[in-house]
C-alpha positions in Angstrom: -3.3 49.5 54.8 -6.7 49.1 52.8 -9.2 50.6 55.4 -8.2 47.9 58.2 -7.5 49.2 61.8 -4.0 48.5 62.6 -4.3 47.9 66.2 -4.2 45.2 68.8 -4.8 46.7 71.8 -5.8 44.2 74.5 -5.0 41.2 72.3 -2.6 38.9 73.4 -0.2 36.8 71.0 2.7 34.2 71.0 5.8 34.0 68.7 7.8 31.2 69.1 11.4 31.5 68.0 11.3 35.1 68.7 14.8 35.6 70.0 16.0 37.0 66.5 15.1 36.6 62.9 11.7 36.2 61.6 10.0 35.6 64.8 11.4 38.7 66.5 10.3 40.7 63.5 7.1 39.5 63.7 6.8 40.1 67.4 8.1 43.7 67.2 5.4 44.3 64.6 2.6 42.9 67.1 4.1 45.1 69.8 4.1 48.1 67.9 0.6 47.5 67.4 -0.3 47.6 71.3 -0.4 43.7 71.6 0.9 41.8 74.7 3.5 39.2 73.0 4.7 36.5 74.7 8.2 35.6 73.1 9.5 32.5 73.3 12.9 30.8 72.8 16.0 29.0 74.2 18.0 32.1 74.1 18.6 33.3 77.5 21.9 34.8 76.9 23.3 35.9 73.4 25.3 33.2 71.7 27.1 33.4 68.0 24.4 35.4 66.9 22.8 38.4 68.6 19.1 38.1 70.4 17.4 37.0 73.5 14.1 36.4 74.6 14.4 39.4 76.9 16.0 41.8 74.4 12.9 41.0 72.2 10.6 41.7 74.9 12.3 44.9 76.0 12.0 46.2 72.5 8.4 45.4 72.1 8.0 47.6 75.3 9.9 50.5 73.6 7.0 50.1 70.8 4.4 50.5 73.0 3.4 47.2 73.4 4.1 44.6 76.1 6.7 41.9 75.9 6.6 38.9 78.0 9.9 36.8 77.8 9.6 33.1 78.3 12.7 30.8 77.8 11.3 27.6 76.1 12.7 24.6 74.5 9.8 23.8 72.1 11.0 20.2 72.1 9.9 19.9 75.7 5.9 19.3 75.7 5.7 19.9 79.4 7.4 23.3 79.0 5.2 24.4 76.1 1.9 23.3 78.0 3.3 25.3 80.9 3.5 28.4 78.5 -0.3 28.1 77.7 -1.0 27.4 81.4 0.4 30.6 82.2 -1.3 32.4 79.6 -4.7 30.9 80.9 -4.0 32.0 84.3 -3.0 35.7 83.2 -5.3 36.2 80.3 -7.9 33.1 79.7 -7.7 33.8 75.8 -5.1 33.9 73.1 -5.9 36.1 70.1 -2.6 35.1 67.7 -0.5 32.3 68.0 2.8 32.5 65.2 4.6 29.0 65.1 7.9 30.3 63.9 10.8 28.2 65.8 13.1 26.6 63.8 16.7 25.6 64.1 18.3 27.7 61.2 21.9 27.4 62.1 21.6 23.4 62.3 19.6 23.4 59.0 22.2 25.5 57.1 24.6 22.4 57.6 23.0 20.6 54.9 22.1 23.3 52.4 22.3 22.2 48.6 23.3 18.5 49.8 21.7 15.4 47.9 19.7 13.2 50.1 22.5 10.8 50.3 24.6 13.2 52.2 22.0 14.3 54.6 22.0 12.1 57.6 18.6 10.9 59.2 19.1 12.8 62.2 18.8 16.0 60.1 15.5 14.7 59.2 14.7 14.5 63.0 16.3 17.9 63.7 14.0 19.3 60.9 10.9 17.8 61.9 11.1 18.2 65.7 11.4 21.8 65.5 10.2 22.8 62.6 6.7 20.7 62.7 6.0 18.7 65.6 6.8 21.7 67.8 4.0 23.8 65.9 2.0 20.8 66.2 2.3 20.8 69.8 2.1 24.5 70.4 -1.5 24.6 68.4 -2.6 21.6 70.5 -1.9 23.6 74.0 -3.2 26.5 72.4 -6.3 25.4 70.9 -8.8 26.2 73.7 -7.7 29.7 74.2 -7.9 30.4 70.4 -11.1 29.1 70.3 -12.2 31.3 72.9 -10.9 34.4 71.5 -11.6 33.3 67.7 -8.2 33.7 67.3 -5.4 33.2 64.6 -3.0 30.6 63.8 0.2 31.6 61.5 2.6 28.6 60.8 5.7 30.1 59.0 6.3 27.9 56.1 7.9 28.4 52.5 7.9 28.1 48.8 9.7 25.1 49.4 6.5 23.2 49.9 5.8 23.5 46.3 9.2 23.5 44.9 12.9 21.9 45.4 14.4 24.3 48.0 17.8 23.5 50.0 17.4 19.7 50.1 14.8 16.9 50.2 14.2 17.1 53.9 13.7 21.1 54.0 10.9 20.6 51.3 9.1 17.7 52.7 9.2 19.5 56.2 7.3 22.5 54.6 5.2 20.5 52.7 3.8 18.7 55.9 3.5 21.9 57.9 1.2 23.2 55.2 -0.5 20.0 55.0 -1.0 20.6 59.3 -2.3 24.1 58.6 -5.1 22.7 56.4 -6.1 19.9 58.7 -5.8 22.2 61.5 -8.3 24.4 59.6 -10.6 21.5 59.1 -10.9 20.6 62.6 -11.4 24.5 63.4 -14.1 25.2 60.6 -16.9 25.4 62.8 -14.8 28.0 65.4 -13.8 31.4 64.9 -10.3 30.5 64.6 -8.3 31.0 61.2 -5.0 28.9 60.0 -2.8 30.2 57.8 0.9 29.1 56.3 3.0 32.1 55.6 5.9 32.4 53.1 8.4 34.7 53.6 11.1 35.3 50.8 14.5 35.6 51.5 14.9 37.3 54.7 18.2 39.2 55.9 18.2 37.9 59.3 21.3 37.9 61.7 22.4 34.8 60.2 22.6 36.3 56.6 24.0 39.4 57.9 26.9 37.4 58.7 27.6 37.3 54.5 30.1 40.2 54.0 30.1 42.6 51.1 32.2 41.9 48.1 34.5 44.6 46.4 31.7 46.1 44.8 29.5 46.6 48.2 27.2 43.7 47.3 26.4 40.9 50.0 25.5 37.9 47.6 24.5 34.6 48.8 24.7 31.6 46.7 22.7 28.6 47.6 23.7 25.6 45.7 21.4 24.5 43.1 19.2 27.3 43.2 21.1 30.6 42.3 22.9 33.5 43.9 20.8 36.3 45.2 22.0 39.7 46.3 20.7 40.4 49.9 20.1 44.1 49.0 16.8 42.7 47.6 16.0 40.4 50.6 12.9 41.5 53.0 13.5 42.5 56.4 12.1 40.4 59.2 9.6 43.0 59.9 7.9 42.5 56.6 6.3 38.9 57.4 5.3 40.8 61.0 3.3 43.2 58.9 1.7 40.3 57.0 0.7 38.8 60.4 -0.4 42.1 61.5 -2.8 42.4 58.4 -4.5 38.9 59.0 -5.0 39.8 62.8 -6.6 42.8 62.0 -8.9 41.8 59.1 -12.2 40.8 60.2 -12.6 38.9 57.2 -9.6 36.7 57.7 -11.4 33.5 57.8 -11.9 33.4 54.2 -8.0 32.8 53.9 -8.1 29.9 56.2 -6.3 26.5 55.4 -4.1 28.0 52.8 -0.5 29.3 52.2 0.4 32.8 51.1 3.5 34.6 49.8 4.2 37.5 52.0 4.7 39.8 49.1 1.2 38.6 47.8 -0.5 39.7 51.1 1.5 42.7 50.7 -0.6 43.5 47.5 -3.9 42.5 49.0 -3.3 44.5 52.1 -1.5 47.3 50.6 1.7 47.1 53.0 5.2 47.5 52.5 8.5 46.8 54.2 10.3 49.2 56.5 11.9 50.9 53.7 9.0 51.3 51.2 9.5 48.5 48.8 7.4 45.0 48.5 10.5 42.5 48.1 9.7 39.7 46.0 13.0 37.5 46.2 12.3 34.1 47.4 
């Protein structure tokens, strides 16, 4: 990968919302590179969708890293604070924080709806878990990250620059990218890098519920946005490889405060998805 050492041996990472989906893909990539990865989420037992924090942690162990499962509701500031207290006691530093936690099943209820059909509670759900939780985790993690000269990655979306899904979604992602810029401003005199990452369409466990049609195509239609063939989607490991590239880049500070598409980082760092493609559907 463009001459960058792809190892994180001895490094400590936190990936929030890593029971499944993008978070799980990122956690697995960091673990496969040798990191100790704290895997957080609410899923202690499998529900309608597969995946738990313990299962992700076990898979990290199988890949050669060390997975540490932590059941954590990121709406609970005390629980989040305790997570980083635990890391302080056990390691005294944090190298990578990936703020990924998001309530995708709840958000799916409002896809493609105009704002007058999206109730105010949808705003609260989206901002509490998709913006506030990222701020809270960054707040508690900051001393540990400063100690290590670490990296914060906020999982955002192209919805920050164009209409996607609904008004609440776009405003939340725009707010998250503003948070990235302002955290970077505050951390400018430290060694900490803060970026937003924009995955494209990711074939998560939720989208894997979409059945194939008579021609064998798994198509998903997003109202007002278009129809997409999930064969062109990226796997959850693809954004994980972007985080790994950033975490192992000694010059990453030049990127701080900005948002990047995963596909653009793939071009810059010469990595691909697990099947050798560079997916660009977003």
